[in-house]
Steps between C-alpha positions, in 0.01 A plus 500: 500500500542277193833527327486602134740364247602642170422351161726227376791667320504218240146580398586868440813394300296265285238771439766754390681252271169386356381855449823602318496182286128538446545840345807428291388202299150627403648838399762331280242272348247777429782717353580216263143427412433872431717478194243276340243791506206319654391648830269213569800263461705712738233503768422129468863405503579726795213365711587137415861560603393679814280210618746232399787687670292530821429129502857414420640720778242381749581137433872571515466667840278220626753231389789689653306536829427121505860417433622741774255336751615147398868608548413649843310193607789271393755704680292507815466124500873463439584736783266323742659163409853647550401653837379152615805316366780737602369764743838631609609579140162664425514706813852622406368589156221710653755678728721584198202632296375715785840629609572612144237767561692656784394361844738300706463127563372567848231726365352234266527208747165364627 
């Protein structure tokens, strides 16, 4: 039986934040534009902000994801190098990290 995994929590978080922000700014803009009295201007301005906001948030999320991946890749290379150069210290570091979650040293030993 194939194991099923849940959706990435970060994706859901980004959706909720984007949805909330995507409602707030267009509402404020259309409220401000409505004072000018032109319904065509309100609709046009609201749609323009909606599309530009979606593009902006999409690009922001994309750039943040790329940056996170670059950071992860850099840390992975650094840790591999440290493991080769000083394996005893890295092994001890791994023991400390795992033991902080509760199991004893004998439980996390290979």
